[in-house]
C-alpha positions, 0 to 999 in steps of 0.5 A: 273149913276155911272159916275156922282159919279166917274167922275173927273169933278166937280159935281154940287149940283143938279147932286149929288142930282139926283144921290142920288135919283137914287141910293136910288131908286135902293136900294128900288128896290133891297130890298124893301121899307119896309126893306129900311125904317127899315134901315134908321128909316122911314116907307115904306110910307115915303120912297115912299114919299121921292122918289115921291117928290124929297125930299133929303136924309141925309148923315146918310141915305146914310151911313146907306144904304151903311153899310147895302149893305156892310154887305150883300155883305160880307155875299154873299162873304162868301157864295160864298167862302163856295160854291167854297170850296165844288167844289174845 
């Protein structure tokens, strides 16, 4: 699905919306609906409602979710570096 977002071809509004829902679903699967809801300021139930009813997400919700994953990635990168230092 990342091809839709990285393609050089113009992407339709519908394709962007579908890609957004797919990515939001992946985020939910990665961290759980409760935590995802806390990140964007909605309930766990509202997360499921948005996904089940194809309700669009705001740029702010995508931005907050991306920021969360970027922060987690930085934490994991630091942990990996610390582990690598132990075996160096």
